[in-house]
DOZA-697020 format. One line per 4 residues: number of its first residue (from 1); their letters; for each residue x, y, z of C-alpha. Coordinates in nm, 2 decimals, always signed. Each point is the difference from the previous one (the first is absolute). Layout:
REM DOZA-697020
NUM = A = X Y Z; ...
REM end
This chain:
REM DOZA-697020
1 = MNPT = +10.92 +9.21 +7.72; -0.35 +0.09 -0.08; -0.16 +0.25 +0.24; -0.33 -0.08 +0.16
5 = TPAT = -0.23 +0.21 +0.22; -0.07 -0.16 +0.33; -0.19 +0.18 +0.28; +0.19 +0.16 +0.28
9 = PRLP = -0.09 -0.19 +0.32; -0.04 +0.17 +0.34; +0.17 -0.23 +0.26; -0.20 -0.07 +0.32
13 = RRRA = +0.18 -0.02 +0.33; +0.21 -0.31 +0.06; -0.05 -0.13 -0.35; +0.28 -0.09 -0.23
17 = LTAA = -0.01 +0.17 -0.33; -0.13 -0.31 -0.15; -0.28 +0.18 -0.17; +0.25 +0.22 -0.17
21 = AATA = +0.18 -0.31 -0.13; -0.15 +0.00 -0.35; +0.02 +0.37 -0.02; +0.36 -0.06 +0.07
25 = AAAL = +0.06 -0.15 -0.33; -0.05 +0.34 -0.14; +0.25 +0.09 +0.26; +0.30 -0.17 -0.13
29 = LGAC = +0.15 +0.32 -0.08; -0.27 +0.20 -0.15; -0.34 -0.03 -0.14; -0.35 -0.02 +0.13
33 = SGGT = -0.26 +0.25 +0.12; +0.00 +0.25 -0.29; +0.19 +0.32 +0.05; +0.12 +0.21 +0.29
37 = ASRS = -0.26 +0.08 +0.26; -0.11 +0.36 -0.02; +0.00 +0.07 +0.37; +0.31 +0.04 +0.21
41 = LSTA = +0.02 -0.24 +0.29; +0.01 +0.13 +0.36; +0.35 +0.05 +0.15; -0.15 +0.00 +0.35
45 = SGAP = +0.14 -0.25 +0.23; -0.23 -0.30 +0.05; -0.20 +0.05 -0.32; -0.02 -0.31 -0.22
49 = LTIG = +0.30 -0.08 -0.22; -0.01 -0.09 -0.37; +0.26 -0.24 -0.13; +0.05 +0.01 -0.38
53 = MTYT = +0.11 -0.29 -0.21; +0.09 +0.01 -0.36; -0.09 -0.20 -0.31; -0.21 -0.31 -0.03
57 = PNIQ = -0.12 -0.19 +0.30; +0.24 -0.28 +0.08; +0.09 -0.24 +0.28; +0.32 +0.20 +0.05
61 = FAPF = -0.21 +0.25 +0.18; -0.15 -0.26 +0.23; +0.21 +0.11 +0.31; -0.20 +0.32 +0.00
65 = YMSV = -0.33 -0.19 -0.04; +0.10 -0.21 +0.29; +0.10 +0.28 +0.23; -0.21 +0.13 +0.29
69 = YADG = +0.00 +0.37 -0.02; -0.16 +0.27 +0.21; -0.38 +0.03 -0.04; -0.10 +0.18 -0.32
73 = TQLR = +0.33 -0.06 -0.18; -0.06 -0.04 -0.37; +0.19 -0.16 -0.29; -0.02 +0.18 -0.33
77 = HHGA = +0.09 -0.12 -0.34; +0.12 +0.25 -0.26; -0.16 +0.08 -0.33; +0.16 -0.14 -0.31
81 = QEGQ = +0.13 +0.34 -0.11; +0.09 +0.12 +0.34; +0.37 +0.05 +0.09; +0.16 -0.21 +0.27
85 = FEAL = +0.03 +0.29 +0.25; -0.27 +0.23 -0.14; -0.26 -0.06 +0.27; +0.25 +0.01 +0.28
89 = LAGT = +0.15 +0.33 -0.11; -0.36 +0.13 -0.05; -0.08 -0.08 +0.36; -0.26 -0.27 -0.08
93 = EHLV = +0.21 -0.28 +0.14; +0.22 -0.03 +0.31; +0.22 -0.29 -0.10; +0.07 -0.17 -0.33
97 = VAGG = +0.16 -0.34 -0.08; +0.27 +0.08 -0.26; +0.36 -0.06 -0.10; +0.24 +0.17 +0.24
101 = DEAA = +0.23 +0.07 -0.30; -0.28 +0.15 -0.19; -0.09 +0.22 +0.30; +0.36 +0.12 +0.02
105 = VAAS = +0.01 +0.09 -0.37; -0.33 +0.19 +0.04; +0.14 +0.18 +0.30; +0.31 +0.10 -0.20
109 = NGSD = -0.24 +0.16 -0.24; -0.17 +0.21 +0.26; -0.27 -0.23 +0.14; -0.05 +0.02 +0.38
113 = LVIV = +0.04 -0.37 +0.07; +0.14 -0.19 +0.30; +0.05 -0.38 +0.04; -0.13 -0.10 +0.34
117 = GGYY = -0.03 -0.37 -0.01; +0.14 -0.30 -0.19; -0.18 -0.28 -0.19; +0.24 -0.19 -0.22
121 = QTYP = +0.33 -0.05 +0.18; +0.16 -0.16 -0.31; -0.03 +0.16 -0.34; -0.23 -0.18 -0.24
125 = GCLI = +0.16 +0.12 -0.33; +0.18 -0.27 -0.19; +0.08 -0.13 -0.35; -0.20 -0.29 -0.13
129 = VPQD = +0.13 -0.24 -0.27; -0.13 -0.33 -0.14; +0.12 -0.30 +0.20; +0.22 -0.12 -0.29
133 = SPIT = +0.14 +0.35 -0.08; +0.38 +0.03 -0.04; -0.02 +0.31 +0.22; +0.12 -0.17 +0.31
137 = GLDR = +0.11 +0.32 +0.17; +0.00 +0.37 -0.05; +0.34 -0.02 -0.16; -0.17 -0.17 -0.29
141 = LAGR = -0.23 +0.29 -0.09; +0.23 +0.17 -0.24; -0.15 +0.01 -0.35; -0.34 -0.12 +0.13
145 = TIGV = -0.34 +0.16 -0.04; -0.17 +0.09 +0.33; -0.37 +0.08 +0.04; -0.11 +0.27 +0.24
149 = PGRT = -0.35 +0.14 +0.07; +0.14 +0.35 -0.06; +0.29 +0.22 +0.08; -0.12 +0.11 +0.34
153 = GETW = -0.09 -0.15 +0.34; +0.12 -0.30 +0.19; +0.07 -0.23 -0.30; +0.21 +0.27 -0.16
157 = YALQ = +0.20 +0.05 +0.32; +0.05 -0.37 +0.03; +0.13 -0.02 -0.36; +0.25 +0.28 +0.08
161 = LALE = +0.13 -0.19 +0.30; +0.02 -0.32 -0.20; +0.21 +0.16 -0.27; +0.22 +0.16 +0.26
165 = TAGL = +0.05 -0.33 +0.18; +0.10 -0.16 -0.33; +0.23 +0.28 -0.09; -0.21 +0.09 -0.31
169 = TESD = -0.16 +0.31 -0.13; -0.33 +0.05 -0.19; +0.20 +0.00 -0.33; +0.12 -0.36 +0.07
173 = VTIQ = -0.36 -0.13 -0.02; -0.31 +0.06 -0.19; -0.28 +0.14 +0.22; -0.35 -0.05 -0.13
177 = EIGF = -0.31 +0.16 +0.16; -0.27 -0.27 +0.01; -0.25 +0.13 +0.25; -0.14 -0.26 +0.23
181 = TQQA = +0.03 -0.28 -0.25; +0.30 -0.18 +0.15; -0.13 -0.35 -0.05; -0.11 +0.04 -0.36
185 = ALVG = +0.33 +0.18 -0.08; +0.21 -0.27 +0.16; -0.19 -0.30 -0.13; -0.02 +0.15 -0.35
189 = GKVD = +0.37 +0.05 -0.01; -0.03 +0.38 -0.05; +0.25 +0.05 +0.28; +0.26 -0.21 +0.18
193 = AVVG = -0.09 +0.12 +0.35; -0.25 +0.21 +0.17; +0.01 +0.22 +0.31; -0.28 -0.08 +0.24
197 = FSNN = -0.08 -0.09 +0.36; +0.10 -0.32 +0.17; -0.32 -0.03 +0.19; -0.23 +0.08 -0.28
201 = DAVQ = +0.12 -0.02 -0.36; +0.23 -0.30 +0.05; -0.27 -0.19 +0.19; -0.27 +0.07 -0.25
205 = IAHN = +0.21 -0.09 -0.30; +0.10 -0.33 +0.16; -0.36 -0.07 +0.11; -0.10 +0.04 -0.37
209 = GVAV = +0.23 -0.29 -0.09; +0.31 +0.18 -0.11; +0.31 -0.11 +0.19; +0.21 +0.30 +0.09
213 = RTLD = +0.30 +0.10 +0.22; +0.05 +0.33 +0.18; +0.33 +0.19 +0.03; +0.06 +0.23 +0.29
217 = VAAQ = +0.10 +0.35 -0.11; +0.26 +0.03 +0.27; +0.13 -0.18 +0.31; -0.10 +0.30 +0.21
221 = VPLI = -0.28 +0.21 -0.15; +0.02 +0.37 +0.10; -0.37 +0.05 -0.09; -0.31 -0.01 +0.21
225 = GASL = -0.32 -0.15 -0.13; -0.36 +0.03 +0.12; -0.02 +0.22 +0.31; -0.24 +0.21 +0.20
229 = VTTA = +0.02 +0.37 -0.11; -0.15 +0.32 +0.13; +0.07 +0.37 -0.02; +0.20 +0.22 +0.23
233 = RLLD = -0.31 +0.21 +0.06; -0.21 -0.30 +0.12; +0.29 -0.14 +0.20; +0.02 +0.33 +0.19
237 = ARRD = -0.37 +0.01 +0.06; -0.08 -0.37 +0.07; +0.32 -0.18 +0.10; -0.17 -0.21 +0.27
241 = DLAA = -0.28 -0.11 -0.22; +0.23 -0.09 -0.29; +0.23 -0.19 +0.24; -0.29 -0.21 +0.12
245 = AVSA = -0.10 -0.07 -0.37; +0.36 -0.10 -0.08; +0.01 -0.23 +0.30; -0.33 -0.16 -0.09
249 = SARG = +0.12 -0.05 -0.35; +0.31 -0.17 +0.12; -0.21 -0.24 +0.20; -0.21 -0.07 -0.31
253 = MTRF = +0.32 -0.07 -0.19; +0.11 -0.25 +0.26; -0.33 -0.18 -0.02; +0.02 +0.00 -0.38
257 = VDEP = +0.34 -0.17 +0.01; -0.12 -0.25 +0.26; -0.34 -0.08 -0.15; +0.00 +0.00 -0.38
261 = DAAV = -0.33 -0.19 -0.01; -0.16 +0.28 +0.21; +0.15 +0.25 -0.24; -0.18 -0.17 -0.29
265 = DATR = -0.32 +0.00 +0.19; +0.03 +0.37 +0.08; +0.07 +0.09 -0.36; -0.28 -0.21 -0.14
269 = TYVT = -0.25 +0.26 +0.12; +0.12 +0.24 -0.27; +0.17 -0.23 -0.25; -0.30 -0.22 -0.08
273 = DLVD = +0.21 -0.22 -0.24; +0.14 -0.16 +0.31; -0.31 -0.20 +0.04; +0.16 -0.22 -0.27
277 = PGEA = +0.24 -0.25 +0.17; +0.26 +0.04 -0.27; +0.00 +0.38 +0.04; +0.01 -0.03 +0.38
281 = ARAR = +0.31 -0.23 -0.03; +0.17 +0.25 -0.23; -0.08 +0.28 +0.25; +0.14 -0.21 +0.28
285 = EVAV = +0.33 -0.04 -0.19; +0.02 +0.37 -0.04; -0.07 +0.05 +0.37; +0.27 -0.24 +0.10
289 = ATGR = +0.25 +0.16 -0.24; -0.10 +0.35 +0.13; +0.04 -0.13 +0.36; +0.37 -0.07 -0.08
293 = LVRP = +0.04 +0.37 -0.08; -0.18 +0.11 +0.31; +0.19 -0.22 +0.24; +0.31 -0.13 -0.18
297 = APDT = +0.16 -0.12 +0.33; -0.14 -0.12 +0.34; +0.15 +0.31 +0.17; -0.14 +0.25 -0.26
301 = VVGS = -0.19 +0.29 +0.17; -0.31 -0.01 -0.21; -0.13 +0.34 -0.10; +0.33 +0.18 +0.07
305 = VSTD = +0.19 +0.25 -0.21; +0.32 +0.18 +0.08; +0.16 +0.33 -0.10; +0.33 -0.19 -0.06
309 = RVAQ = -0.17 -0.20 -0.28; -0.16 +0.31 -0.14; +0.34 +0.17 +0.00; +0.14 -0.29 -0.20
313 = MLDF = -0.29 +0.02 -0.24; +0.04 +0.37 -0.06; +0.36 -0.05 -0.07; -0.08 -0.26 -0.27
317 = LGAH = -0.28 +0.20 -0.16; +0.21 +0.32 +0.00; +0.30 -0.18 -0.16; -0.22 -0.13 -0.28
321 = QLLG = -0.17 +0.34 -0.07; -0.33 -0.13 +0.11; -0.08 +0.28 +0.25; -0.15 +0.34 -0.07
325 = PTTP = +0.17 +0.33 +0.05; +0.02 -0.02 +0.38; +0.14 -0.30 +0.18; -0.18 -0.02 +0.34
329 = AADA = +0.18 -0.09 +0.32; -0.07 -0.36 +0.12; -0.16 +0.13 +0.32; -0.22 +0.23 -0.19
333 = VCAP = -0.15 -0.28 -0.22; +0.00 -0.26 +0.27; -0.16 +0.02 +0.35; -0.05 -0.36 +0.14
337 = LLA = -0.32 -0.02 +0.21; +0.01 -0.37 +0.09; +0.02 -0.03 +0.38
REM end
């Protein structure tokens, strides 16, 4: 994903974060207004909140563009070289949209991070293979070459789970680091499968004319994807304000699932390519696929997260030596705020 630098909008009362929509593209998990803000945000109750989003603006952040937050709340997109949790830990953001598993790993390495709200209820990581591939299941991965962006982060965790599910180890396959070139590597035959996201990579590759299939990495995935993360310090100081922001975000997520066309409209403000009907159609496909992660079943509590799920995730990450020197307790790294 190529980072851009959208402006940080200030949200007026009773307005959806539509204006932030395009900025959001930079949000998708990390990259937009250059660098960490130099001033520390107020921890005083009632002061405006700043919600950070990572990487390039993308319709996957539309729920936050569509949310109605308290007057003065801002969305902020990270700089291209800025770490995922850097601004949050520096006190220049109050919430950040980031992987729950990545937050847990960072917490195990000493970062003061707490997951307070959910976004993806189903994990997006999957294996992607050509439609005509002989890899019809994870048990057919032995001896194959698998492309990954790198040996860290959510795609790496997903691969570890896929190998475990298949009863394989890293030595049973060839792992090739390909960066974010999944489509080129797959189409060019450089790899037999790639690890990516069901709501993004798989949709984009198929939209570009390459028929693919996705393979779930497990029947029950003990990992948590995109979530709302804060710090224990901010949670202690501004619990009520953060709870209100989490609840507002959950309402935006529900609207996003119910109204994919509105999601495209909201995102168009910041992702100007969406004025093209073809790009808008592609974005809508991503929105619909993302909606299935946000609300996978009619009775899903949108925006929720639980300490039980976090405990299962910590067990998996620890068993695969993916945590740092300290394994945090589930209730230390997860404090659900959704009412």
